[in-house]
C-alpha positions in Angstrom: 0.2 -0.1 0.0 1.1 3.6 -0.3 2.1 6.1 2.4 -1.5 7.4 2.3 -3.5 4.3 2.6 -2.3 2.7 5.6 -4.9 -0.8 5.3 -8.4 -1.4 3.7 -11.4 -1.4 6.4 -12.8 -5.1 6.5 -16.0 -5.0 8.5 -19.6 -6.3 8.1 -21.0 -3.0 7.7 -18.3 -2.0 4.9 -18.2 -5.3 3.0 -22.3 -4.7 2.7 -21.8 -1.0 1.3 -19.2 -2.7 -1.1 -21.3 -5.0 -2.7 -24.5 -2.8 -2.8 -23.2 0.7 -3.1 -19.5 0.7 -4.5 -18.3 2.4 -1.3 -14.9 0.9 0.2 -13.4 2.3 3.5 -9.6 2.8 4.0 -7.4 3.8 7.1 -5.3 6.4 5.9 -2.5 9.0 7.2 -4.0 11.8 9.5 -2.4 14.1 7.6 -3.7 13.4 3.9 -6.5 15.4 2.3 -9.5 14.2 0.1 -7.4 15.1 -3.1 -4.6 12.9 -2.0 -6.8 9.9 -0.7 -8.4 10.1 -4.2 -5.0 10.2 -6.0 -3.6 7.1 -4.3 -7.1 4.7 -4.7 -7.0 5.3 -8.3 -3.3 4.8 -8.6 -3.1 1.8 -6.2 -6.2 0.2 -7.4 -6.5 1.5 -10.9 -10.2 2.6 -10.7 -12.1 5.9 -11.2 -13.2 7.5 -7.6 -16.1 9.9 -7.7 -16.4 10.7 -4.2 -14.3 10.6 -0.9 -15.6 11.0 2.7 -13.5 11.4 5.7 -13.8 11.3 9.4 -11.4 11.4 12.2 -12.4 8.3 14.7 -11.3 9.1 18.4 -9.4 6.7 20.4 -11.1 5.0 23.4 -10.1 4.9 26.9 -9.1 1.3 28.0 -9.0 0.0 31.7 -7.4 -3.6 32.3 -7.7 -5.0 35.7 -5.1 -7.1 36.8 -3.9 -9.3 39.6 -1.9 -6.4 41.4 -3.2 -3.1 40.0 -5.3 -1.5 37.1 -3.9 -0.3 33.8 -5.3 2.4 32.1 -4.7 3.6 28.8 -6.1 4.4 25.2 -6.2 3.4 21.8 -4.7 5.4 19.1 -7.0 8.2 17.4 -7.0 7.3 13.2 -8.6 8.6 10.2 -11.1 6.9 8.0 -12.0 7.3 4.5 -14.7 6.2 2.4 -14.2 6.2 -1.2 -17.1 6.2 -3.9 -16.2 4.4 -6.9 -18.1 4.8 -10.4 -20.9 2.4 -11.8 -19.4 -1.2 -12.4 -15.9 -0.4 -11.1 -14.8 -2.7 -8.1 -11.9 -3.4 -5.9 -10.6 -6.9 -5.2 -9.3 -6.4 -1.6 -8.9 -10.1 -0.7 -6.6 -10.9 -4.0 -3.2 -10.2 -2.0 -4.1 -12.7 1.0 
């Protein structure tokens, strides 16, 4: 993957959207913008992108209770991009497995 696209988002919801509406989700670099994301997806997967939606997902606080003490921490904050492709275009995310 490129430096902008970190990994694809493979969840039940994103799989349903990719099958029905032609939308694919990716975890992207937090500093990237919509124009850079569009160019990276078009170059990486050789498809035509019609729209990009982005959102920053805030990290969650985590608490773990152990035998000796309580450990507190948090997960990282990350950026999600949902990319819409032209009608008839698809991305095969499972080809590299």
